[in-house]
C-alpha positions as CSV (number, residue, x, y, z in Angstrom):
1,M,-9.9,81.8,41.7
2,V,-9.5,78.0,41.4
3,E,-10.9,75.8,44.1
4,S,-8.5,73.2,45.3
5,S,-9.9,69.8,46.1
6,S,-8.3,67.0,47.9
7,V,-8.9,64.5,45.0
8,V,-7.1,65.0,41.7
9,E,-9.4,64.5,38.7
10,L,-8.0,62.1,36.2
11,P,-9.3,61.7,32.7
12,V,-11.7,58.7,32.2
13,R,-9.3,57.0,29.8
14,M,-6.4,57.3,32.3
15,R,-8.6,56.0,35.1
16,E,-9.6,53.0,33.0
17,D,-6.0,52.3,32.1
18,L,-4.9,52.4,35.8
19,G,-7.9,50.3,36.9
20,F,-9.5,53.1,38.9
21,M,-12.9,52.9,37.1
22,G,-15.5,54.0,39.6
23,S,-13.1,54.5,42.6
24,L,-12.4,58.2,41.9
25,P,-15.2,60.7,41.8
26,D,-16.3,62.0,38.5
27,E,-18.3,65.0,37.6
28,N,-20.7,63.0,35.5
29,V,-21.4,60.3,38.0
30,G,-25.2,60.8,38.0
31,S,-25.4,61.0,34.2
32,S,-23.9,58.4,31.9
33,S,-23.5,59.5,28.3
34,S,-23.3,57.1,25.4
35,T,-19.9,58.5,24.5
36,D,-18.4,57.4,27.8
37,E,-20.0,53.9,27.3
38,G,-18.7,53.8,23.8
39,N,-15.2,54.7,24.9
40,G,-15.3,52.1,27.6
41,E,-16.4,49.5,25.1
42,E,-13.7,50.5,22.7
43,H,-11.1,50.4,25.4
44,L,-12.3,46.9,26.5
45,V,-12.0,45.7,22.9
46,E,-8.6,47.3,22.6
47,S,-7.5,45.7,25.8
48,L,-8.7,42.3,24.7
49,V,-7.1,42.6,21.3
50,S,-3.8,43.6,22.8
51,Q,-3.8,40.4,24.9
52,I,-4.3,38.1,21.9
53,D,-1.3,36.6,20.3
54,S,-1.7,36.7,16.5
55,D,0.4,33.5,16.1
56,N,-2.0,31.6,18.4
57,V,-5.0,33.0,16.5
58,A,-3.4,31.9,13.2
59,A,-2.7,28.4,14.6
60,I,-6.3,28.2,15.9
61,I,-7.6,29.2,12.4
62,R,-5.4,26.6,10.8
63,V,-6.6,23.9,13.1
64,Q,-10.2,24.9,12.5
65,K,-9.7,24.8,8.7
66,K,-8.1,21.3,9.0
67,S,-11.0,20.2,11.2
68,L,-13.5,21.6,8.7
69,I,-11.8,19.7,5.8
70,R,-11.9,16.5,7.9
71,F,-15.6,17.1,8.8
72,E,-16.4,17.7,5.1
73,K,-14.6,14.5,4.1
74,T,-16.4,12.6,6.9
75,N,-19.7,14.1,5.8
76,E,-19.1,13.0,2.2
77,M,-18.1,9.5,3.3
78,L,-21.3,9.3,5.5
79,S,-23.4,10.5,2.6
80,N,-21.9,7.8,0.3
81,C,-22.5,5.2,3.0
82,C,-26.1,6.4,3.3
83,V,-26.6,6.1,-0.4
84,L,-25.0,2.6,-0.5
85,S,-27.0,1.5,2.5
86,S,-30.3,2.7,0.9
87,K,-29.5,0.9,-2.3
88,R,-28.7,-2.3,-0.4
89,L,-31.8,-1.9,1.7
90,E,-34.0,-1.7,-1.5
91,K,-32.2,-4.8,-2.9
92,A,-32.8,-6.6,0.4
93,K,-36.5,-5.6,0.4
94,K,-36.9,-6.9,-3.1
95,E,-35.2,-10.2,-2.2
96,L,-37.3,-10.5,1.0
97,N,-40.5,-10.0,-0.9
98,E,-39.5,-12.6,-3.5
99,N,-38.6,-15.1,-0.8
100,K,-41.9,-14.3,1.0
101,E,-43.8,-15.0,-2.1
102,L,-41.9,-18.2,-2.6
103,I,-42.5,-19.4,0.9
104,L,-46.3,-18.6,0.6
105,Q,-46.4,-20.6,-2.7
106,M,-44.6,-23.5,-1.0
107,K,-47.1,-23.3,1.9
108,S,-50.0,-23.5,-0.4
109,D,-48.4,-26.3,-2.3
110,L,-47.8,-28.3,0.9
111,E,-51.4,-27.7,2.0
112,S,-52.5,-29.0,-1.3
113,V,-50.3,-32.1,-0.9
114,F,-51.5,-32.8,2.6
115,R,-55.1,-32.3,1.5
116,R,-54.6,-34.9,-1.3
117,I,-52.9,-37.3,1.2
118,R,-55.9,-37.0,3.6
119,L,-58.3,-37.6,0.7
120,F,-56.3,-40.5,-0.5
121,K,-56.1,-41.9,3.0
122,Q,-59.9,-41.5,3.5
123,N,-60.5,-43.3,0.1
124,L,-58.3,-46.2,1.3
125,I,-60.1,-46.4,4.6
126,T,-63.5,-46.6,2.9
127,R,-62.3,-49.2,0.3
128,Y,-60.2,-51.3,2.7
129,P,-61.5,-50.9,6.3
130,D,-60.1,-54.3,7.5
131,I,-56.6,-53.5,6.4
132,Y,-56.7,-50.0,7.9
133,K,-57.8,-51.4,11.3
134,Q,-54.7,-53.6,11.4
135,F,-52.4,-50.7,10.8
136,D,-54.3,-48.1,12.7
137,V,-53.8,-49.7,16.1
138,P,-50.0,-49.8,15.9
139,C,-49.9,-46.3,14.5
140,K,-51.9,-45.0,17.4
141,A,-49.7,-46.8,19.9
142,E,-46.6,-45.2,18.3
143,E,-48.2,-41.7,18.5
144,D,-49.0,-42.2,22.2
145,E,-45.4,-42.9,23.0
């Protein structure tokens, strides 16, 4: 004899399709098997795949490929720019070092010239103290102004 129940049992697949997952009683409510979960996952994937428009996917892929090509070109251009910049930096460093050496040489030359001028001035002061006193007073007055 078949017992009649007030609730009609639907297969799991049909309940999922109708959106009744969990709202109708199931004989395996307490125990979840991996096959039920696998079927649920497969159904979810199938549902998602059926909602995707293949033309839109193809368009997205084309846009992504174009973007990839642009990014690769941009990356190549940036790499070339980096190489050129590093070469220019090395050239600028070399020029800077040469100019630094030139400036240091000029500084030592100027120091030598000023040292000679001071020695020459001191020699003149010792040889001609009277003349130096005449010119030293106006020079000090000009420096004070």
